[in-house]
N, C-alpha and C positions, 0 to 999 in steps of 0.2 A: 644309245641307241642299239639295239641286237645287231649281229651280224646280218641277219636276214634282213632288216630294216635297211641296213647301208648296202647291202646287195640291190634290193627292189631300189631304192632311191637312184642308183647308179643304172640301173635297168630303164627306168622310165624317164631318166634324164636325156632331154631331147627327143623323146618319144611323143609324136603327136597322137593322143590316146584316142581322137575321132577319126581319123586318116584311114582310108580303105584302101587295102593293098590286094595285089594278086597273090593266089596262094603261095607260089615260089618266094614273093617278095616277104610273105609273112612268116613262112618258115624258117628263112634266112635270118629274119630279124629274131626270131626265139631262140636260135641256136648261137646267135652273136650275143645274148643277153651273157651275164656272168654267171658262172656255174656255182650250185649248190654244192655242198660235201658229199652228196650223193647222186646217182643217176635219176634226174627227174623225169617222170612222166609227161608225156606231151598228149594233149588232147584238144579236143576240137567241140565248141558248144554252138548248137543251133537254137533259135528262136523261131519257131514254126508258126505259120498261121493256120491252125488247127483248132477245132474245139474237140478236146478230147472228153468233154462230156457225151459228146455223140458216141455211140458205139463205132459208127462206122468211120468216125475218124482218130480212132485210137492209133498209135503207130507203134508197131513193135516186131522185132524180127532177129535176124542175125546177120552178120556180114562176116567174111574171111579176109583178114589182113595179109597181103602178099609177103610181107617181112616181120610178120606175127607183132605180138605186144611188147617184146624184150622182156617179159615176165613169165617165171616158171611157173603154170598153172597145175596144181594139185586136181586130180580128177577122182570123183567117187563115181561108183557104178552100183546101183540097186539092182542085183540079178543073183541068179541060183542056177545049179548044176551047169551044162555046156557053156550057157552064156556068161556065166561068172568066169570060166575058164578063158573064152575068147577075150573077155575084158582085161583079163590080169596079163595075157599074151600080147595084147595090144597097148599095154602100159599104164593102164589105170593105177592110181595111187591106193586107193581105198576101194575094197569089193567086198560086198556083203548082201545079206537080204534080212530077215527079220531082224537079227543081232543088231545090223548097223542101224535101223530103223530106231530101234531101242536105245542107243548109243545116241543117235543124234537126237530123240526126245528128251534126253538128259542135258542136252546144250553142248556135248561134246562134238564140235564139229573141225575136221583136219583138212577141209578141202576148200578149193574156189569154186567148183563146177561140180555140177551131179547131173549123171545120166541114169535112166530107168528102163528097164524094159516093160512093155505094157502089161504083162501080167503081175508086176511087183507094185503097180499103182495104187491099189486098193491100199496096200501096205504102207506104202510112202506117204500116201494121203494123210495117216496119222500124225504124221510129222510136218504137217503144213504149217502150222502155227510157228514152229521152228525155222522151217526153210524159206517160208513165203517171205517174211519181211527181210530176209537177208538176200533175196533174189535168187535162191538156190533151188526152187522147187523145179523139178523136170517138167516140161511141157512139150506136147507135139509138135504146137507152132514153130518151136525153135530147133525143133529136130533133136530133143533131149530124151524123149519117149520114143524108144525105137527097139528092134530087134537086131539092128545090126550097128551092135556095141562097138564093134571095132572099128567102124567108119567115126562113129560120133566121138570116141576117143581120141582119134587122130585128128580130127577136124577141131577140137577144142585145143588140144596140146601143140596144133600146128598155127593157131592165131584166129580162129573163129571165135567172135566176141556176141555177145547179146546186146541188144539195146531196146530202150522204152521210152518214150517221150512222157515226162511227167504230166501232170494236170493243168500246168500251166503252159503246155506246149514248148517247154524246154527239153534241149536233148543233148546229154554228153556222151561222147565216145572217145576213148583212148586210140591215139594213131601211132603209139610208139615211146622210145626212151630219147632222150635229149642227146645221148651219145650216136644215135643212128644217124647215117648220112643223110645229107639233105634230099636227095632223091628217094631214098627208101620211106622217109618221113612223108613227102609229096606223094609217092604212090599209095601208099596207106590211106593217105587223104583222100586221094581222089577214089579210091575203092568205097571209102564211107560215103562220100558225097554222092556216088552213083548210085548207091543202095539207098539213101535217104529220097533221092529223087524219084527213084522207082517206085520207093513205097508211098509217094505222095497219095492221100485219100481221093477218090475221085470227086466225092463231094465238097474238098476244101476250096472256099472262093476265096479271092483275092491273091495277095502275094504269098507264096510259099514260105520261102526262106526270107524272114524279115531282117535277121542278123545272123553272122557267123564271124566267131571269134577263135584264136588258137592260142593257146598258151601252155606254160610249163608249171611244173607243179609250184616253184617259189617264183616264176615271173609274171610280169603284168601280161595282160590280155593282147592280142593284136587283131585288129578288125580285118576281115578279109571282103570285099565287095561282094553283097548277096546277090547282085544282079548278073555277077559272072564267077560263079562258085567252082567252076572247073577250068579257068582260065591259067596255065601251066606252061611256065617255059621248060623246053626240052623233053617233055613227056606228051606222047601222044594220046589225043583225046579218044 
């Protein structure tokens, strides 16, 4: 059995996989599982009672994590002239216009998030077949098509993440790293839950959050009571 297999077996030993916990209990359990050889990412997975085939029930947006993701995000900005200078001054890792689009179209991507000024979108659209499948296409709905490139760069580097429910209503969001303090993970989790609740489509019927699971990269999933997704010890609702 591999090391991962042994760690996983040790983690699930004694864990009731069907039991539902408060958010704070779930995060405590995830933190208590044996560590991998790297700093694991912690994420939360929602199964939502939405029909994403209906346009008014698609779920997409952004949320800012108060404690960031724990990951260094490389940001590219498609801009020219003064806006390109603003992007560089704000700490963008890659800045360019037509030449950057050409580089991307060759499949050379050295960034984790992309921002564009509105005047660049016709050019950036040419690279849509490369950027789109990777979730990197700038979009006005997520604040990544904007003339305020400095704020956009700061937001992305500061812990703003994009989310999008898949066609089955499943939504995965990062809430940090396993090395984070419990409270930091909990506060990031609450920011995510608040955003998902706020984004509930008005036409969605029945139970909205059908199931809710938190897990680390190499650990088992721990269920949270979907009827009380915000219940948390020591954190003001």
